[in-house]
C-alpha positions as CSV (number, residue, x, y, z in Angstrom):
1,M,41.9,30.0,132.5
2,E,44.2,28.0,132.2
3,T,45.6,26.9,135.9
4,L,48.9,24.8,136.7
5,S,49.3,21.9,138.7
6,R,52.1,20.0,139.0
7,T,53.2,17.3,140.8
8,S,57.2,17.3,142.0
9,E,57.4,13.4,144.0
10,L,57.1,10.0,142.0
11,G,55.5,8.9,144.6
12,Y,57.4,5.1,144.4
13,D,60.5,4.0,145.0
14,R,62.6,3.7,141.8
15,S,65.0,1.4,143.2
16,R,62.2,-1.3,144.2
17,A,60.8,-1.0,140.4
18,R,62.1,-4.2,138.2
19,V,62.0,-3.9,134.5
20,G,58.5,-6.0,133.0
21,I,58.6,-4.4,129.5
22,V,60.7,-3.8,127.4
23,H,59.9,-0.4,124.6
24,I,62.2,-0.6,121.0
25,G,61.6,2.8,119.9
26,I,62.1,5.5,122.7
27,G,61.0,8.4,120.8
28,A,58.8,11.4,122.6
29,F,55.2,9.5,121.2
30,H,56.3,6.9,123.7
31,R,57.7,8.6,126.2
32,G,54.7,10.9,126.8
33,H,52.6,7.6,126.4
34,Q,52.8,4.8,126.9
35,E,55.4,5.3,129.1
36,T,52.9,7.7,131.1
37,Y,50.4,3.9,131.6
38,A,54.4,2.5,132.9
39,D,54.4,5.2,135.7
40,D,50.4,5.4,136.7
41,L,50.8,1.7,137.6
42,L,54.1,2.1,139.4
43,R,52.3,5.1,141.1
44,L,49.3,2.4,142.0
45,G,52.3,0.0,143.6
46,E,52.9,-2.3,140.6
47,R,56.5,-3.4,141.1
48,D,56.9,-5.5,137.7
49,C,55.7,-2.8,135.0
50,G,58.9,-0.8,134.7
51,V,60.5,-0.4,131.3
52,R,63.8,-0.9,129.6
53,A,63.8,0.8,126.4
54,V,66.3,0.2,123.5
55,N,66.7,2.9,120.7
56,L,68.4,1.2,117.4
57,F,68.7,4.2,115.4
58,P,69.0,8.2,116.8
59,P,68.5,10.5,118.6
60,E,71.4,8.4,121.5
61,L,68.7,9.4,124.6
62,R,71.2,7.1,127.2
63,A,73.8,9.3,128.6
64,F,70.6,11.8,129.2
65,H,69.1,9.1,130.9
66,R,71.7,8.2,133.3
67,D,72.4,12.4,133.9
68,Q,69.0,12.8,134.9
69,G,69.1,9.7,137.5
70,G,66.4,8.5,134.8
71,V,63.3,10.9,135.6
72,Y,62.1,12.9,133.1
73,G,59.5,15.3,133.2
74,V,55.9,15.4,130.6
75,L,53.6,18.8,130.9
76,T,50.4,18.7,129.0
77,R,48.6,21.4,128.4
78,N,45.1,22.7,127.0
79,Q,42.9,25.3,126.9
80,H,41.5,25.0,130.2
81,R,44.4,23.4,132.3
82,I,48.3,22.7,132.4
83,E,49.5,20.3,134.3
84,A,53.8,19.0,134.9
85,R,54.6,15.1,136.5
86,L,57.1,13.2,136.5
87,V,58.0,10.4,134.9
88,G,60.3,7.8,136.7
89,S,59.5,4.3,135.5
90,L,62.2,4.4,132.3
91,L,64.4,2.3,134.2
92,A,67.4,1.6,131.9
93,V,68.4,2.9,128.4
94,D,70.1,1.4,125.5
95,D,71.4,3.2,122.4
96,A,73.0,1.7,119.9
97,E,75.9,1.0,121.2
98,T,75.2,-0.7,123.9
99,A,71.9,-2.8,122.8
100,T,71.5,-6.3,123.0
101,P,69.7,-9.0,121.7
102,D,69.1,-10.4,125.0
103,V,67.0,-8.2,126.1
104,L,64.0,-10.1,125.8
105,S,66.4,-12.9,127.6
106,D,65.1,-12.0,131.0
107,P,61.6,-14.7,131.9
108,D,60.7,-11.2,133.9
109,V,59.8,-9.5,130.7
110,R,56.6,-10.4,129.4
111,L,55.8,-7.6,127.1
112,A,57.6,-6.0,124.2
113,T,55.8,-2.9,123.0
114,M,57.4,-1.2,119.1
115,T,56.9,3.0,118.1
116,I,59.9,2.3,115.3
117,T,57.1,4.2,112.1
118,E,56.1,2.3,109.3
119,K,59.7,2.0,107.9
120,G,60.6,-0.4,110.2
121,Y,58.6,-3.0,109.3
122,C,59.9,-3.4,106.0
123,H,57.7,-3.8,104.1
124,I,56.3,-3.5,100.6
125,P,53.9,0.1,100.9
126,G,50.4,-1.0,100.8
127,T,51.0,-4.6,101.8
128,R,52.4,-7.0,104.9
129,E,55.3,-8.0,102.4
130,L,58.9,-8.1,103.6
131,D,60.9,-6.0,101.2
132,L,63.8,-7.6,100.2
133,G,65.3,-4.5,98.0
134,S,65.1,-2.2,101.8
135,L,67.8,-2.5,104.7
136,I,66.1,-6.1,105.6
137,C,68.7,-7.6,103.0
138,R,71.9,-7.0,105.4
139,D,70.1,-8.6,107.9
140,L,69.9,-11.7,106.0
141,A,73.1,-12.1,105.0
142,D,74.3,-11.6,108.2
143,P,71.2,-11.8,110.7
144,H,73.3,-12.1,114.4
145,R,74.2,-8.9,113.7
146,P,70.7,-6.8,112.8
147,V,70.6,-3.7,111.7
148,T,67.4,-2.9,111.9
149,A,64.6,-3.3,114.0
150,I,62.9,-6.4,112.5
151,G,66.3,-8.1,112.6
152,F,67.1,-7.0,116.5
153,L,63.2,-8.3,117.7
154,A,63.8,-12.3,115.1
155,E,67.8,-12.5,116.8
156,A,66.3,-11.1,120.1
157,L,63.3,-14.0,120.4
158,D,66.0,-16.8,119.4
159,R,68.0,-15.6,122.8
160,R,64.4,-15.7,124.3
161,R,64.0,-19.5,122.9
162,R,67.4,-20.5,124.2
163,A,66.9,-19.8,127.2
164,G,64.1,-20.9,127.6
165,A,62.6,-17.1,128.9
166,G,58.4,-18.7,127.9
167,P,56.1,-17.0,125.5
168,I,55.9,-13.0,125.3
169,A,53.9,-10.5,124.5
170,I,55.1,-8.4,121.4
171,A,52.3,-5.0,120.8
172,S,53.0,-2.5,117.8
173,C,52.2,0.8,118.6
174,D,52.6,2.4,115.5
175,N,50.1,4.4,114.1
176,I,49.3,1.5,111.3
177,P,45.8,-0.5,110.8
178,A,46.0,-3.6,112.3
179,N,49.6,-3.5,113.4
180,G,49.7,-6.3,115.5
181,H,49.4,-8.4,112.1
182,L,51.2,-6.2,110.0
183,L,54.7,-7.4,112.6
184,A,53.6,-11.0,112.4
185,A,53.5,-11.1,109.2
186,T,57.3,-9.3,108.3
187,L,59.0,-11.0,111.1
188,G,57.6,-14.2,110.0
189,A,58.5,-13.9,106.6
190,Y,61.7,-12.6,107.5
191,V,62.0,-15.7,110.6
192,R,61.1,-18.2,108.0
193,R,64.2,-17.4,105.5
194,V,66.8,-17.5,108.7
195,S,65.9,-20.3,111.1
196,P,62.4,-22.3,110.9
197,V,63.0,-23.8,114.3
198,L,62.3,-20.4,115.7
199,A,60.1,-20.0,113.2
200,D,58.1,-22.5,114.8
201,W,58.7,-21.2,118.3
202,I,57.9,-17.9,117.7
203,D,54.0,-19.5,116.2
204,A,54.2,-21.7,119.9
205,N,55.1,-19.4,122.0
206,V,54.5,-15.8,120.7
207,S,51.0,-13.0,120.3
208,F,51.3,-10.2,118.2
209,P,48.0,-8.2,119.9
210,V,47.4,-4.9,117.6
211,S,46.8,-1.7,119.2
212,M,45.5,1.6,119.2
213,V,47.1,4.8,120.3
214,D,46.5,8.6,120.3
215,R,47.6,11.3,121.8
216,I,49.4,14.4,120.4
217,V,52.9,15.0,121.2
218,P,54.2,17.6,119.2
219,R,58.0,17.9,118.1
220,M,60.3,19.8,121.2
221,D,60.6,23.8,119.9
222,D,62.3,26.6,122.0
223,E,58.8,27.6,123.6
224,A,57.8,23.9,124.2
225,R,61.0,23.1,125.9
226,A,61.0,26.6,128.3
227,A,57.4,25.8,128.9
228,L,58.8,22.1,130.4
229,E,61.7,23.5,132.3
230,A,59.8,26.0,134.3
231,A,57.0,24.0,135.4
232,L,59.9,21.4,136.7
233,G,62.0,24.2,137.3
234,R,65.0,22.4,135.8
235,S,66.5,21.4,132.9
236,D,65.6,18.5,131.1
237,R,67.2,16.7,127.8
238,L,64.5,13.8,127.4
239,G,61.1,15.5,128.8
240,V,58.2,15.7,126.1
241,V,54.9,18.5,126.2
242,T,51.9,17.3,125.0
243,E,48.1,17.1,125.7
244,P,46.2,15.9,128.6
245,F,44.1,13.4,126.2
246,R,45.4,10.2,126.1
247,Q,44.4,7.0,124.3
248,W,45.5,3.5,124.4
249,V,43.0,-0.2,122.5
250,L,44.9,-3.0,123.2
251,E,43.4,-6.2,121.5
252,R,43.6,-9.0,124.5
253,R,45.2,-11.5,122.9
254,F,48.6,-12.6,124.9
255,A,51.0,-15.1,125.2
256,A,52.1,-14.3,128.4
257,A,50.0,-13.1,131.6
258,I,51.2,-8.6,131.3
259,P,51.2,-5.9,133.1
260,P,47.3,-4.7,134.8
261,L,47.7,-2.1,132.3
262,E,43.1,-2.2,132.2
263,T,43.5,-1.1,135.7
264,V,45.4,2.4,134.5
265,G,42.8,2.7,131.3
266,V,44.1,0.7,129.1
267,Q,41.2,-0.5,127.3
268,I,41.7,-4.3,127.0
269,V,39.8,-5.7,124.0
270,D,38.5,-8.6,121.4
271,D,38.6,-6.1,118.4
272,V,40.3,-3.4,118.0
273,E,39.5,-2.2,114.8
274,P,36.0,-0.2,115.8
275,F,38.2,1.7,117.7
276,E,40.7,2.3,114.8
277,V,38.0,3.3,112.9
278,M,36.2,5.6,115.1
279,K,39.7,7.6,114.9
280,H,40.3,7.4,111.0
281,R,36.9,8.5,110.3
282,I,36.3,11.0,112.8
283,L,39.6,12.5,114.4
284,N,41.9,11.9,111.2
285,G,39.3,12.7,108.7
286,A,39.1,15.9,110.1
287,Q,42.5,16.6,110.5
288,T,42.9,15.7,106.8
289,A,39.9,17.5,106.0
290,I,41.0,20.9,107.5
291,A,44.7,20.5,106.0
292,H,43.3,21.3,102.4
293,V,40.4,23.6,103.5
294,G,42.0,25.6,106.1
295,H,45.3,25.7,103.6
296,L,42.8,27.0,100.6
297,A,41.3,29.2,103.5
298,G,44.9,30.9,103.9
299,F,45.6,29.6,107.2
300,A,49.1,27.5,108.4
301,T,48.1,25.3,111.3
302,S,45.6,23.2,112.9
303,Y,45.3,25.4,115.7
304,E,44.3,28.8,113.3
305,A,42.1,26.9,111.1
306,S,39.8,25.3,113.7
307,V,38.8,28.0,115.6
308,D,38.1,30.3,112.4
309,P,34.2,30.4,113.6
310,T,33.0,28.8,109.7
311,L,35.4,26.2,109.5
312,A,35.1,25.1,112.9
313,A,30.8,24.7,111.7
314,Y,32.0,22.6,109.0
315,L,34.3,20.2,110.8
316,T,31.2,19.7,113.5
317,A,29.0,18.7,110.2
318,L,31.9,16.7,109.2
319,M,32.3,14.8,112.0
320,R,28.5,14.9,112.7
321,F,28.5,13.1,109.3
322,Q,31.6,10.7,109.8
323,A,30.1,9.6,112.9
324,E,27.2,8.3,111.4
325,T,29.0,6.2,109.4
326,V,30.4,4.3,112.6
327,D,28.9,1.2,114.8
328,C,29.9,2.8,117.7
329,P,32.7,0.8,120.3
330,P,32.5,-0.6,123.5
331,G,32.0,1.8,125.9
332,E,32.6,5.1,123.6
333,N,29.9,7.3,123.2
334,L,30.3,8.7,119.3
335,E,28.7,12.3,119.9
336,S,31.6,12.5,123.0
337,Y,34.2,11.9,121.1
338,A,33.3,14.0,117.6
339,A,33.2,17.0,120.3
340,L,36.2,15.6,122.4
341,S,38.0,16.0,118.7
342,L,37.4,19.5,117.8
343,E,38.5,20.6,120.8
344,R,41.5,18.8,120.9
345,L,42.1,20.6,117.4
346,Q,41.7,23.9,118.7
347,N,44.3,23.0,121.3
348,P,46.3,26.6,121.6
349,Y,49.5,25.0,122.2
350,I,49.1,22.0,119.0
351,R,49.8,23.6,116.1
352,H,50.2,21.4,113.8
353,P,51.5,22.8,110.1
354,L,48.6,22.3,107.6
355,V,51.0,21.1,104.7
356,Q,52.8,18.5,107.2
357,I,49.4,17.2,108.0
358,G,48.3,17.5,104.6
359,T,51.5,14.5,103.6
360,D,50.8,11.5,101.6
361,S,46.9,12.7,101.3
362,S,46.4,10.6,98.7
363,F,46.3,7.8,100.9
364,K,44.9,8.7,103.1
365,I,41.9,10.7,102.0
366,G,41.0,7.4,100.7
367,Q,40.7,5.4,103.8
368,R,39.5,8.7,106.2
369,I,36.6,10.1,103.7
370,A,36.1,8.2,100.8
371,Q,35.0,5.7,102.4
372,P,32.3,6.4,104.6
373,I,31.2,8.3,101.6
374,V,31.0,4.5,100.2
375,H,29.8,3.6,103.3
């Protein structure tokens, strides 16, 4: 039976919070995932972990952020409970017209995160090489007026260098294997072309930890918006609706001290790859499999397919097999992870179209299903 709990207060004074994290690409996923960790830190009494966010491309959210006093709601829902909370850690939002590369020039900012989608890295797909036929060519021609996230980040780091603001860690939070290595490679290739001096400074002062993030944050539709606003008792143009589960695994590679994210559940580890393999083979492998089998069986969404008794048994057996090919990451339990993965797929509020999940399966099947079989 679903039960609703509501947190109507932040529990801290936003005016005393300071920006310690910069995030590039403030979409719904960031607002429903990384931002909640920063908010948890503020609730614990940490003050230097507020977030300044930059959106170089739509959606433009600065006006909504201003009109709502910087606070928005997150509604988490599954078959067991519904919970509404307020998030106030997003201290500032810049859209394209107000964004400035000076955003990293504050020495108190020692962590930057990014969710810019895979296309934003301006690389040749399947490689870590810069795609010189992409939009990055405009930044190479005019690096001080960048139009890409990679160009913006390079200019921001150059201004940090000139300001003497010190080392910084930059963590990609995009759903890309070894995302920190991809970011370091594409940014490095770009910077070596525009400023060898900056390239040397980055080598000495910037780290690119790999991270793995996981939380299903569906697109906001009319039903989700109405449920959120009913739970909050007011309108909310920034709020998101998501599942209760969240995970953030972050490589212990920091050029400077970062906020104590481990105190609010972020897993700081030496090697992220075992966690990526676990997620890709068990959770994502089940998603890819159900996309095709479920579609052939006549179902439209992940929820409809996964609650079918026959397909639920199929998924259970598949994930059990997949788990046998995985080296269990520290602190995890593969049996529990598989059971929770099925429960997540059976969340009645998460109804991903199977056709959408099946997109680009020619790439996904090899990584998520073929590799475990060969293993």
